[in-house]
C-alpha positions as CSV (number, residue, x, y, z in Angstrom):
1,X,91.3,2.8,86.8
2,X,91.5,-1.0,86.2
3,X,94.4,-2.3,87.6
4,X,96.3,-4.0,85.9
5,X,97.1,-8.3,86.7
6,X,100.2,-9.5,87.7
7,X,101.5,-12.7,85.4
8,X,101.9,-15.7,88.0
9,X,104.9,-17.6,87.1
10,X,104.2,-21.1,86.8
11,X,105.8,-24.0,89.7
12,X,107.9,-26.0,86.8
13,X,107.4,-29.5,87.6
14,X,109.4,-32.6,86.5
15,X,107.8,-35.9,86.9
16,X,110.0,-38.9,88.2
17,X,108.5,-42.5,88.2
18,X,108.7,-45.0,85.9
19,X,104.9,-46.3,85.4
20,X,103.5,-44.7,82.9
21,X,99.5,-44.7,84.2
22,X,101.3,-42.8,87.0
23,X,103.0,-40.1,84.4
24,X,100.0,-39.3,83.4
25,X,97.7,-38.9,86.3
26,X,100.2,-36.5,87.7
27,X,100.3,-35.2,84.0
28,X,97.1,-34.8,84.4
29,X,96.1,-33.4,87.4
30,X,98.5,-30.5,87.9
31,X,97.8,-29.5,85.2
32,X,94.8,-28.6,85.6
33,X,96.1,-26.3,88.3
34,X,97.0,-22.6,85.8
35,X,99.8,-22.2,88.2
36,X,101.6,-25.9,87.5
37,X,103.6,-26.1,84.3
38,X,105.3,-30.2,83.4
39,X,108.5,-29.6,81.7
40,X,109.3,-33.1,81.7
41,X,108.9,-36.4,82.4
42,X,111.5,-39.7,83.4
43,X,111.2,-43.2,83.9
44,X,113.9,-43.9,86.3
45,X,116.5,-42.1,88.0
46,X,119.2,-41.3,85.8
47,X,117.1,-39.7,83.3
48,X,115.4,-37.4,86.3
49,X,119.4,-36.5,87.2
50,X,120.1,-35.2,84.1
51,X,116.6,-33.0,83.3
52,X,117.3,-31.7,86.6
53,X,121.0,-30.7,85.0
54,X,119.2,-29.0,81.9
55,X,115.7,-28.2,82.6
56,X,116.8,-26.6,86.3
57,X,112.4,-27.1,87.6
58,X,111.4,-25.9,90.4
59,X,110.2,-29.4,91.6
60,X,111.2,-32.8,91.3
61,X,108.0,-35.0,92.0
62,X,109.9,-38.7,92.5
63,X,109.3,-42.2,92.6
64,X,111.4,-44.2,95.1
65,X,111.0,-47.4,93.5
66,X,112.1,-47.5,90.1
67,X,114.4,-49.8,88.1
68,X,118.2,-49.0,87.3
69,X,118.2,-45.8,89.5
70,X,116.1,-45.8,92.3
71,X,114.8,-42.6,93.9
72,X,117.1,-42.5,96.0
73,X,120.4,-43.3,94.7
74,X,119.4,-40.4,92.4
75,X,118.0,-38.2,95.3
76,X,121.9,-38.9,97.4
77,X,123.1,-37.3,93.8
78,X,121.6,-34.6,94.4
79,X,122.0,-34.3,97.6
80,X,126.0,-33.6,96.5
81,X,125.3,-31.1,93.2
82,X,124.2,-27.5,93.9
83,X,120.4,-27.1,93.0
84,X,117.9,-25.2,93.5
85,X,115.2,-28.1,92.3
86,X,113.3,-29.2,95.3
87,X,112.6,-32.6,96.0
88,X,108.9,-34.2,96.8
89,X,109.4,-37.9,96.9
90,X,106.6,-39.6,96.1
91,X,106.2,-43.9,97.6
92,X,103.7,-46.6,98.0
93,X,104.5,-47.9,101.2
94,X,104.4,-46.3,104.4
95,X,108.4,-46.9,105.7
96,X,109.6,-44.6,108.4
97,X,113.3,-45.8,107.7
98,X,113.1,-44.4,103.9
99,X,111.2,-41.5,105.1
100,X,113.7,-40.8,107.1
101,X,116.5,-41.8,104.8
102,X,115.1,-39.5,102.7
103,X,114.3,-36.2,104.7
104,X,118.2,-36.6,105.9
105,X,119.1,-36.1,102.2
106,X,117.6,-33.5,101.7
107,X,113.9,-35.0,100.4
108,X,111.5,-31.3,101.2
109,X,108.6,-33.3,101.0
110,X,106.7,-37.0,101.7
111,X,103.4,-37.5,99.7
112,X,102.1,-41.0,100.0
113,X,100.8,-42.1,95.8
114,X,97.1,-43.1,97.4
115,X,97.0,-39.2,98.7
116,X,98.0,-38.1,95.3
117,X,94.4,-36.3,95.1
118,X,94.0,-35.1,97.9
119,X,97.8,-33.7,99.0
120,X,100.4,-33.0,96.2
121,X,99.1,-29.8,95.1
122,X,99.3,-28.3,98.7
123,X,102.3,-29.8,99.4
124,X,104.0,-28.5,96.1
125,X,102.9,-24.9,97.2
126,X,104.4,-25.4,100.5
127,X,107.4,-26.7,99.5
128,X,107.7,-24.2,97.1
129,X,107.1,-21.4,100.2
130,X,110.1,-22.7,101.8
131,X,108.4,-25.4,104.2
132,X,108.4,-28.9,104.4
133,X,105.9,-31.5,104.3
134,X,105.0,-34.8,105.9
135,X,102.0,-36.8,106.7
136,X,100.0,-34.4,104.7
137,X,100.3,-31.2,106.4
138,X,102.9,-28.8,106.7
139,X,106.0,-29.7,108.7
140,X,107.0,-26.8,111.9
141,X,109.5,-28.4,113.4
142,X,111.4,-30.5,110.3
143,X,114.3,-31.4,113.9
144,X,111.7,-32.8,115.6
145,X,110.6,-34.3,113.4
146,X,114.5,-36.2,112.6
147,X,114.1,-36.4,116.1
148,X,110.7,-38.7,116.0
149,X,111.2,-41.1,113.3
150,X,114.8,-42.3,114.5
151,X,113.8,-43.2,117.8
152,X,110.4,-45.2,115.8
153,X,113.0,-46.3,113.7
154,X,115.3,-47.8,116.5
155,X,116.1,-51.2,116.3
156,X,115.0,-53.1,119.5
157,X,117.1,-53.4,122.6
158,X,118.5,-56.4,123.4
159,X,116.3,-58.6,125.6
160,X,118.2,-60.2,128.5
161,X,115.7,-62.8,129.9
162,X,116.2,-62.2,133.0
163,X,119.9,-62.4,132.8
164,X,122.7,-60.0,134.7
165,X,125.4,-58.3,132.3
166,X,128.6,-60.2,133.7
167,X,126.0,-63.7,133.2
168,X,125.4,-62.0,129.2
169,X,129.1,-62.0,129.3
170,X,129.5,-65.2,130.4
171,X,126.4,-66.3,127.8
172,X,128.8,-64.1,124.3
173,X,132.2,-66.1,125.8
174,X,129.8,-69.7,125.7
175,X,129.0,-69.0,122.1
176,X,132.8,-68.7,121.1
177,X,133.5,-71.5,122.5
178,X,135.2,-70.9,125.9
179,X,135.8,-73.5,128.4
180,X,134.9,-72.7,132.0
181,X,139.2,-71.8,132.9
182,X,139.4,-69.7,130.3
183,X,135.2,-67.8,131.1
184,X,137.5,-67.2,134.6
185,X,140.7,-66.1,133.6
186,X,138.7,-63.7,131.6
187,X,136.9,-62.5,134.4
188,X,139.5,-63.4,137.1
189,X,137.0,-65.0,138.9
190,X,136.9,-68.9,140.0
191,X,135.8,-71.8,137.2
192,X,133.4,-72.8,140.8
193,X,131.5,-68.7,140.2
194,X,131.8,-69.8,136.5
195,X,129.7,-72.6,137.3
196,X,127.2,-70.6,139.0
197,X,126.6,-68.5,136.8
198,X,126.5,-71.3,134.5
199,X,123.3,-73.0,136.7
200,X,121.6,-69.2,136.6
201,X,121.7,-69.1,132.8
202,X,120.5,-72.7,132.2
203,X,117.8,-72.3,135.1
204,X,117.0,-68.7,133.6
205,X,117.5,-69.6,130.0
206,X,115.1,-73.4,130.0
207,X,118.6,-74.7,128.8
208,X,120.2,-77.4,130.0
209,X,123.9,-77.8,128.4
210,X,126.0,-75.5,126.3
211,X,125.1,-75.8,122.7
212,X,121.2,-75.2,123.4
213,X,122.3,-71.7,125.8
214,X,124.5,-71.0,122.3
215,X,121.4,-72.1,119.6
216,X,119.0,-70.0,122.1
217,X,121.5,-66.8,122.4
218,X,122.4,-66.8,118.6
219,X,117.9,-67.3,118.2
220,X,117.1,-64.5,120.6
221,X,119.6,-62.3,120.0
222,X,121.2,-62.1,123.5
223,X,125.1,-61.4,121.7
224,X,125.8,-58.0,121.2
225,X,127.1,-56.6,118.5
226,X,130.6,-56.4,119.1
227,X,132.5,-59.4,120.4
228,X,132.3,-59.5,124.7
229,X,135.4,-60.4,124.9
230,X,137.1,-57.2,125.5
231,X,135.6,-56.5,129.3
232,X,137.8,-54.5,130.5
233,X,136.6,-52.4,133.3
């Protein structure tokens, strides 16, 4: 008895990229796979959103760098909507901050444009199976990936150049134009102690006066993100 072949429903793919040559290349590559069907092509994020809403593709291939509405803005809107379409981000650069944001906004995969030929079909299949895709392979632990990316994209810690916590607070007040008397009152110390702090600061930073200190602090990111005048202990 001859076994009947089971029909395989092709994966419906929407391509969103502002470069016609890229769209043609993606279309030709994916159409060569009988398990893929290109349902439409968009040249910006706004078109992509409209097509997702009307055509409901299985996969949206979304370029991040597009005019009118960039891919990240389109992804942000899709995140707020109820859709079964799974988004795979296409990008030409390894921008970890951007990749982190895309994953946080609901992207299921990230593929570099120069690795499309090697990875895109496998990425689409992995995403359709409920997996995530990053760095050319399926992601086993998305939470760990997000944690690692967040750590890698965190701003660098502030250099202290050997200054103590109190000396850093004095530097902040100096840049705000505080006098020695005001600094003394603020911290509940004597003016002589303030002068000793300033002498130590000048020596550690190699500056000779308050103006040079203020310029050094501004140029070397010595100031905290919030005002240091609130020094309640």
